[in-house]
C-alpha positions in Angstrom: -6.7 -50.2 -6.5 -7.9 -47.7 -4.3 -6.3 -48.9 -1.6 -3.4 -47.9 -4.8 -4.4 -43.9 -4.6 -3.2 -41.3 -2.6 -7.6 -40.0 -3.0 -8.2 -42.0 -1.1 -8.6 -43.6 2.0 -8.9 -47.7 3.3 -12.2 -48.2 2.0 -12.2 -46.6 -0.4 -13.8 -43.1 0.3 -12.8 -40.2 -1.6 -10.3 -38.4 0.6 -7.6 -34.9 0.7 -4.7 -36.1 1.0 -3.1 -35.1 4.6 -0.4 -33.0 4.1 -0.1 -31.6 8.0 4.1 -33.6 8.1 5.0 -33.0 5.3 8.1 -30.6 4.5 7.8 -27.1 1.7 9.2 -27.7 -1.3 9.7 -25.7 -4.3 7.7 -27.2 -6.6 7.5 -26.7 -11.3 4.9 -28.7 -12.5 5.5 -28.2 -17.0 2.2 -28.5 -18.8 1.8 -28.4 -22.7 -1.5 -29.0 -25.2 -2.5 -27.9 -28.8 -5.8 -26.5 -30.5 -5.5 -27.4 -34.2 -7.5 -25.2 -36.7 -7.6 -24.5 -40.3 -4.6 -22.3 -41.6 -7.2 -19.5 -42.3 -8.2 -19.1 -39.2 -4.5 -18.9 -37.9 -4.8 -16.1 -39.6 -7.6 -14.4 -39.2 -6.2 -15.3 -35.5 -2.4 -13.7 -35.7 -3.6 -10.7 -37.1 -5.7 -9.5 -34.9 -8.3 -8.8 -37.3 -11.0 -11.6 -34.8 -14.1 -10.8 -33.9 -13.5 -10.7 -29.9 -10.2 -9.3 -29.7 -6.0 -10.8 -29.5 -7.1 -14.8 -28.5 -3.6 -15.5 -27.9 -3.8 -12.3 -25.1 -7.0 -13.6 -23.2 -6.5 -16.9 -23.4 -2.4 -16.5 -21.5 -4.1 -14.5 -18.7 -7.6 -16.9 -19.0 -4.8 -20.0 -17.5 -3.3 -17.5 -15.4 -7.0 -17.4 -14.0 -7.1 -21.0 -14.4 -4.3 -22.0 -12.4 -5.7 -20.2 -9.2 -8.6 -21.5 -9.1 -8.5 -24.9 -9.8 -8.5 -26.6 -6.3 -12.4 -24.6 -6.3 -13.3 -26.8 -10.4 -11.0 -30.1 -9.8 -13.0 -31.4 -6.0 -9.7 -33.1 -3.8 -6.7 -30.0 -4.7 -5.5 -28.3 -2.6 -5.6 -24.8 -2.8 -1.9 -23.9 -2.9 -0.2 -20.4 -2.6 1.5 -20.2 -6.0 4.5 -18.2 -6.4 4.3 -18.3 -10.4 2.2 -18.5 -13.0 3.3 -18.5 -16.6 1.9 -19.4 -19.9 2.8 -19.4 -23.3 0.2 -19.6 -26.2 2.8 -20.0 -29.2 1.9 -20.4 -33.6 2.6 -23.1 -35.0 2.3 -23.4 -38.9 2.7 -26.4 -38.3 -0.6 -28.2 -36.9 -2.4 -25.6 -38.0 -3.1 -23.7 -34.4 -1.4 -23.1 -31.1 0.9 -24.2 -28.7 -0.2 -23.9 -24.9 3.1 -24.1 -22.5 2.1 -23.5 -19.0 4.7 -23.1 -16.1 3.6 -23.0 -12.9 5.2 -23.2 -8.7 4.6 -23.0 -5.3 6.6 -23.0 -2.2 3.8 -26.2 -0.6 3.6 -29.1 1.1 2.4 -31.2 -3.0 2.4 -30.2 -6.1 1.5 -28.0 -8.5 0.9 -31.0 -11.8 -2.8 -29.5 -11.2 -3.3 -26.8 -11.6 -0.9 -26.1 -15.3 -2.6 -28.7 -16.6 -6.1 -27.0 -16.1 -4.0 -23.7 -17.1 -2.6 -25.1 -20.3 -6.8 -27.0 -20.7 -9.1 -23.3 -19.9 -6.4 -21.1 -22.2 -7.4 -24.0 -24.7 -10.9 -23.2 -24.0 -10.5 -19.7 -24.3 -8.6 -19.6 -27.9 -11.4 -22.2 -29.3 -14.1 -19.5 -27.5 -12.3 -16.6 -28.6 -12.1 -17.9 -32.5 -15.3 -20.3 -32.9 -16.9 -17.3 -35.4 -14.5 -18.9 -37.3 -13.5 -22.2 -37.6 -16.2 -24.4 -34.9 -14.1 -27.8 -36.0 -11.5 -27.0 -34.2 -9.7 -29.7 -32.2 -8.3 -29.5 -29.1 -5.3 -32.4 -28.0 -2.6 -33.7 -26.0 -2.8 -31.6 -23.0 0.2 -33.5 -20.9 1.8 -33.2 -18.0 5.0 -32.6 -19.6 7.8 -32.2 -16.2 7.3 -32.0 -12.1 9.9 -31.6 -9.2 10.1 -31.4 -6.2 8.6 -33.7 -2.9 8.6 -36.8 -1.8 7.8 -39.2 -5.5 10.9 -37.2 -6.7 11.5 -35.7 -10.1 9.1 -36.3 -13.4 10.3 -35.6 -17.1 8.2 -37.0 -20.1 10.0 -39.6 -22.8 9.9 -37.6 -26.1 
């Protein structure tokens, strides 16, 4: 399988993919995930009275920061000049909990899927950290790439 994966050379050694010869194109990736919690914990978070402050606002900033640091966290990711990072933390009483969505853009030679997934993951972890005093049984789940566009591999959209 190593010969089918781009992060391995023909001898199976890990490598950063060579992108020098690729054209820079507009690239977009959207990822999403959620955190489930007790209804009381969600109500506390929404009230603004959580011990550590506005969990939603802190998680949104953490997601932006994480997208910008992805190459420092994932060993074979290229450092990319991001042109936009949008994080939305939406409450969902049906879960109950929050749904985090990240949209990341660049004009470059490689995609931003990892940046979007990292942003969502760190935003969710931040929500857990902000609310863990009230609910240690929260569950982070369903972190996934929803769509991406740009690049030689073409567009991707997750089936509903």
